N, C-alpha and C positions, 0 to 999 in steps of 0.2 A: 502475413501482412502486419498483424499486431506486433509480432516479435521485432520486425524491422522498425516499425513506427516508435516503439518504446525502448529500443536497445540503448540509446544514448541516455535516456532518463534512468534506467536501471544501472547502467555502467558508471554514471557520474554522480549519482546520489551520494551524499556524505553520511546520511543517517536516515532513520525511518521518517522523520518529519519532512526532510528534504525530498525523499522519494514520494511520500504521499502528496506533497504539494506539486511536484512535477506531474504526477498522474492526474491530479485534480485539474490541471490546465488542459488535459485531454478529456475532461468530464468522466474520469474513472477513479476508482479507489480500490484498495486491497482490503479484503475481509477474511477473517479466519473461517475455515471450513474443513471439517473432517481431518484434522491434524495437519493441515497445510493452509495455503492461502489461495483465494480466488480473486480474480479481477472482475469488478462489477462496474456498471455504468452509473453515473449520477444524472438525474435524481432518482430514476426508477429502481436501481439496484439489480437490474437484470445481470445474470452471470454471463461473462464473456469467455473466460477460460480459467484454467488453473495457472497460478504463477509458475509452477514447475514445468508446464507445457511451454513456457517462454524461456525456460532455462534458469529460473530463479526460484528455487525451493525455499520454504520457510527456514529450514536449517542452514542453508547456504547464506541467506541474507542475515540471519541472526548472528551467525559467526562473523560475517563481514562487518556488521555494525557493532558487534560485541555487546548486544543487548537483545532481549526477546522482543517480539512484535508487540506494539502498544496494546494494552488491554488483554493480552493473552492470559488466560486462567485467572482473571480478576473479576469475572462477572460483568465486565463492561466491554464485551467483544464487539459490540456494534457502535462504539464511540471511537472516533479517530480525531486526534488533535492535529491541526495543520497550522503552520505559521503563514499568515498572509502578508504580514509586514514584520520587520524586526521587533516592533514594539506591540504586536497584537497577535493573539492566538485565537483561533476559532475552533469550536468543537462541532463536528458534523455527526449527527445521529441517523442511523439507518434502521 
């Protein structure tokens, strides 16, 4: 069910910010976990599934976007920047 619901968002996202914003519209966010990514809900942060279970591994998406996941290996793994409007960026902390 989640795979079908989010297929278009993953397929049409242009970059990490775009993907995170698309997921945010569904009250979801990606977080780093165990060398991959998990999908969690907002605001509670409950784990929904691994991104790889949806067919979108960290490595696949990083290659596609040509950049690592935001915050990866920087000590800021729970901070995700999303663009809410072209002139405004919001930082979400979990």
